[in-house]
C-alpha positions in Angstrom: -11.2 20.1 1.6 -14.2 20.1 4.0 -13.3 20.9 7.8 -14.8 18.2 9.9 -14.2 16.8 13.9 -14.8 13.4 12.6 -12.1 10.3 13.0 -11.9 7.6 11.4 -11.3 4.9 8.9 -13.1 2.9 5.9 -11.2 -0.7 6.4 -12.5 -1.9 3.1 -11.5 1.1 1.5 -8.1 1.4 3.0 -7.6 -2.3 2.3 -8.1 -2.0 -1.3 -5.9 1.0 -1.7 -3.1 -0.9 0.1 -3.8 -4.1 -2.4 -3.4 -1.5 -5.4 -0.2 -0.2 -4.0 1.4 -3.4 -3.5 0.1 -4.8 -7.2 1.6 -1.3 -8.8 5.0 -2.0 -6.7 5.1 -5.6 -7.9 4.6 -4.3 -11.6 8.1 -2.6 -11.1 9.6 -6.3 -10.8 12.3 -6.6 -13.1 12.2 -3.0 -14.4 15.5 -1.6 -13.2 17.4 -5.2 -14.5 15.7 -4.2 -17.9 17.0 -0.3 -17.5 20.3 -1.5 -16.6 20.6 -3.8 -19.4 19.6 -1.1 -21.8 22.3 1.1 -20.4 24.9 -1.4 -21.0 23.8 -1.9 -24.3 23.8 1.7 -25.0 27.3 2.1 -23.9 28.6 -0.9 -25.6 27.0 -0.2 -28.9 28.1 3.7 -28.7 31.1 3.2 -31.1 34.7 3.3 -30.3 37.8 5.3 -29.4 37.3 8.9 -28.5 33.6 8.5 -29.9 32.7 5.8 -27.4 30.5 7.1 -24.7 31.0 6.0 -21.0 29.3 6.4 -17.7 26.3 4.3 -18.7 27.1 1.5 -16.6 27.8 3.7 -13.3 24.4 5.7 -14.1 22.5 2.5 -14.8 23.7 1.0 -11.6 22.6 4.2 -9.7 19.3 4.2 -11.2 18.7 0.4 -10.7 19.6 0.8 -7.1 17.1 3.9 -6.6 14.3 1.7 -8.7 14.8 -1.2 -6.7 14.3 0.9 -3.8 10.9 2.4 -5.2 9.6 -0.9 -5.6 10.1 -2.1 -2.2 9.2 0.8 -0.6 5.9 0.8 -2.4 5.2 -2.8 -1.1 6.2 -2.3 2.2 3.8 0.8 2.0 0.9 -1.5 0.7 1.2 -4.0 3.4 1.4 -1.2 6.0 -1.9 0.1 4.3 -3.7 -3.4 4.5 -1.8 -4.3 8.2 -3.5 -0.9 9.4 -7.0 -1.4 7.9 -7.3 -5.0 9.4 -6.3 -3.5 12.8 -9.0 -0.9 12.6 -11.7 -3.6 11.5 -10.3 -6.0 14.3 -11.0 -2.8 16.8 -14.2 -1.7 15.4 -15.5 -5.5 15.6 -14.2 -5.4 19.3 -15.7 -2.0 20.1 -19.0 -3.2 18.4 -19.1 -6.3 20.4 -18.3 -4.6 23.7 -21.0 -2.0 22.9 -23.8 -4.9 22.2 -22.9 -6.8 25.3 -23.7 -3.5 27.4 -26.7 -2.7 25.1 -28.1 -6.3 26.4 -28.9 -5.4 29.6 -30.7 -2.0 28.8 -34.6 -2.3 29.5 -36.6 -2.3 26.3 -33.9 -2.8 24.1 -35.1 -5.2 21.7 -32.1 -4.8 19.0 -30.8 -8.1 18.1 -26.9 -8.3 18.3 -25.3 -7.2 15.2 -28.2 -5.3 13.8 -28.2 -2.1 15.7 -27.1 1.5 13.9 -23.6 0.7 15.1 -22.9 -2.2 13.4 -20.1 -1.6 10.7 -21.3 -2.2 7.1 -18.1 -3.8 5.5 
């Protein structure tokens, strides 16, 4: 990792990662229910009497709850990433606008607003 004194964010990149995170989390939708169904089927089809396997129902319920939590956390995390990126973008635009207003009054400044080296590229 490179040591740097820079701070900042790339809103476009952050929004992209947030959107991907939400998409991955949404792909988990339904997996927990199907997993529980499989556990119940295994218990049901495992035999009878002393040979019957037990515990799959409790195991399935516990895992379903954990899988549902993972999906929810992933969706929330992705939403927070997108929200943070949008907030960063708004702050950048606000700062650029304030800088442009102050730069307009500098004698010899012939750079039109929104076209200086400080203008964001996203």
